[in-house]
C-alpha positions in Angstrom: -1.7 -30.7 42.5 0.0 -27.7 41.0 0.5 -28.3 37.3 2.8 -26.0 35.3 4.5 -26.4 31.9 8.3 -26.1 31.4 7.8 -22.6 29.9 5.7 -21.3 32.9 6.8 -19.7 36.2 5.0 -19.2 39.5 6.0 -15.8 40.7 6.3 -15.1 44.4 2.9 -13.3 44.7 1.1 -16.2 43.1 3.1 -18.7 45.3 2.1 -16.8 48.5 -1.5 -16.7 47.4 -1.6 -20.4 46.6 -0.1 -21.2 50.0 -2.8 -19.1 51.8 -5.7 -20.5 49.7 -4.9 -24.2 50.0 -4.7 -24.3 53.8 -8.5 -24.5 54.0 -10.1 -24.6 50.5 -13.7 -25.1 51.9 -15.4 -27.2 49.2 -13.2 -25.7 46.4 -11.9 -28.4 44.1 -9.8 -26.3 41.8 -8.4 -22.8 41.3 -8.2 -20.8 38.1 -5.4 -18.4 37.6 -4.8 -15.7 35.1 -1.9 -16.3 32.8 0.4 -13.6 31.5 1.8 -14.8 28.2 5.2 -13.3 27.1 5.5 -13.4 23.3 8.8 -12.2 21.7 9.7 -10.5 24.9 6.4 -8.7 25.5 3.5 -9.4 27.8 0.5 -9.7 25.4 -2.3 -7.9 27.3 -4.8 -8.1 24.4 -5.4 -10.4 21.4 -7.7 -12.5 23.6 -4.7 -13.8 25.5 -5.0 -12.1 28.9 -6.2 -13.0 31.4 -6.5 -16.4 29.8 -7.6 -18.2 32.9 -6.3 -21.8 33.4 -7.0 -24.3 36.0 -3.6 -25.4 37.2 -4.2 -26.0 40.9 -6.7 -28.8 41.8 -7.5 -31.7 44.1 -6.4 -34.7 42.1 -9.4 -36.9 43.1 -11.7 -34.3 41.6 -10.0 -33.6 38.3 -9.2 -35.3 35.0 -7.2 -34.1 32.0 -9.3 -33.4 29.0 -8.5 -35.8 26.2 -7.1 -33.5 23.5 -3.9 -33.4 21.5 -3.2 -29.7 21.7 -3.6 -27.3 24.7 -4.5 -29.8 27.4 -6.7 -28.6 30.2 -8.1 -30.0 33.5 -11.8 -30.6 34.1 -12.8 -30.3 37.7 -15.9 -32.0 39.0 -16.9 -29.3 41.4 -16.6 -25.6 42.5 -13.6 -23.6 41.4 -12.4 -20.2 42.5 -10.2 -17.6 40.8 -6.8 -16.5 42.1 -5.8 -12.9 41.7 -2.1 -13.3 40.9 -0.9 -14.5 37.5 1.1 -17.4 36.3 3.9 -16.3 33.9 3.9 -18.1 30.5 7.1 -17.5 28.5 5.4 -18.9 25.3 7.8 -17.9 22.5 11.1 -16.1 22.8 11.8 -16.3 19.1 10.1 -16.7 15.8 12.1 -19.9 15.2 10.6 -21.4 18.4 7.1 -20.3 17.3 7.5 -21.8 13.9 8.7 -25.2 15.3 5.7 -25.4 17.6 3.4 -24.1 14.7 4.2 -27.1 12.5 3.7 -29.6 15.3 0.6 -28.0 16.8 -1.2 -27.5 13.4 -0.6 -31.2 12.6 -2.0 -32.2 16.0 -4.9 -29.8 15.7 -5.8 -31.2 12.2 -5.5 -34.8 13.5 -7.8 -33.9 16.4 -10.4 -32.5 14.1 -10.1 -35.4 11.7 -10.4 -38.0 14.5 -13.4 -36.1 15.9 -15.2 -36.7 12.6 -14.8 -33.2 11.2 -14.8 -33.0 7.5 -13.0 -30.4 5.4 -14.9 -27.4 4.1 -13.4 -24.9 1.7 -15.1 -22.1 3.7 -12.7 -23.1 6.6 -9.7 -22.0 4.5 -11.4 -19.0 3.1 -13.2 -17.4 6.1 -11.6 -18.7 9.3 -8.1 -17.2 8.9 -9.2 -13.7 8.1 -11.8 -13.8 10.9 -9.1 -15.1 13.4 -7.0 -12.0 12.5 -9.9 -9.6 12.7 -11.1 -11.0 16.0 -7.6 -10.9 17.6 -6.3 -7.7 16.1 -9.5 -5.6 16.1 -12.2 -7.0 18.4 -9.7 -8.1 21.1 -7.5 -5.0 20.6 -4.4 -6.8 19.5 -3.2 -3.5 17.9 -2.5 -2.2 21.4 0.2 -4.9 21.8 2.4 -3.2 19.2 4.5 -5.0 16.7 4.3 -8.2 18.8 0.5 -8.0 18.7 0.5 -7.6 14.9 3.0 -10.5 14.4 1.0 -12.7 16.8 -2.3 -12.0 15.0 -0.9 -12.6 11.5 0.8 -15.8 12.6 -2.4 -17.0 14.4 -4.4 -16.5 11.1 -1.7 -18.5 9.3 -2.0 -21.1 12.0 -5.7 -21.5 11.4 -5.2 -21.7 7.6 -2.5 -24.3 8.0 -4.5 -26.4 10.4 -7.4 -26.6 8.0 -5.1 -27.2 5.0 -3.7 -30.1 6.9 -7.3 -31.3 7.6 -7.9 -31.2 3.9 -4.8 -33.3 3.3 -5.9 -35.8 6.0 -9.4 -36.0 4.4 -8.4 -36.1 0.8 -4.7 -36.4 0.5 -3.4 -36.7 -3.0 -6.9 -37.8 -4.3 -7.5 -34.1 -5.4 -4.7 -33.3 -7.7 
């Protein structure tokens, strides 16, 4: 099975590589591929986004989808190999699109934490967002991705803050006025 999302494209070099590799996989049950994410019109090479290996090609009888609400993935019960050519991911072409996903994904992420038994801690709101920015922008060289890198890193820190604020709301709601 080749699994791709609506905002992903298999370019010709990846298609040719897939066709060559699946003819005789020799005990390989899945293939990881690098993913080039395009954010606001720019390929994000840093920020921890590339190569961003994902398993999107697998033998169906040896794979299951991970039971998560956000950023689904496939778990393969055997050996995997890495493909050279990248899957193109046109993640967000506008800030409006990002913000729409932001609200939906932060809600799902908070629900997933809550359902997993995670309790709210104030330190999650205080320390996680600035660390997310520092990690992406400094440690993962997001500053090399220009203005799109800066925007992505700031929004990612806001994403973390919002997800944990929503977790607080799920845990305590209006009980803490």
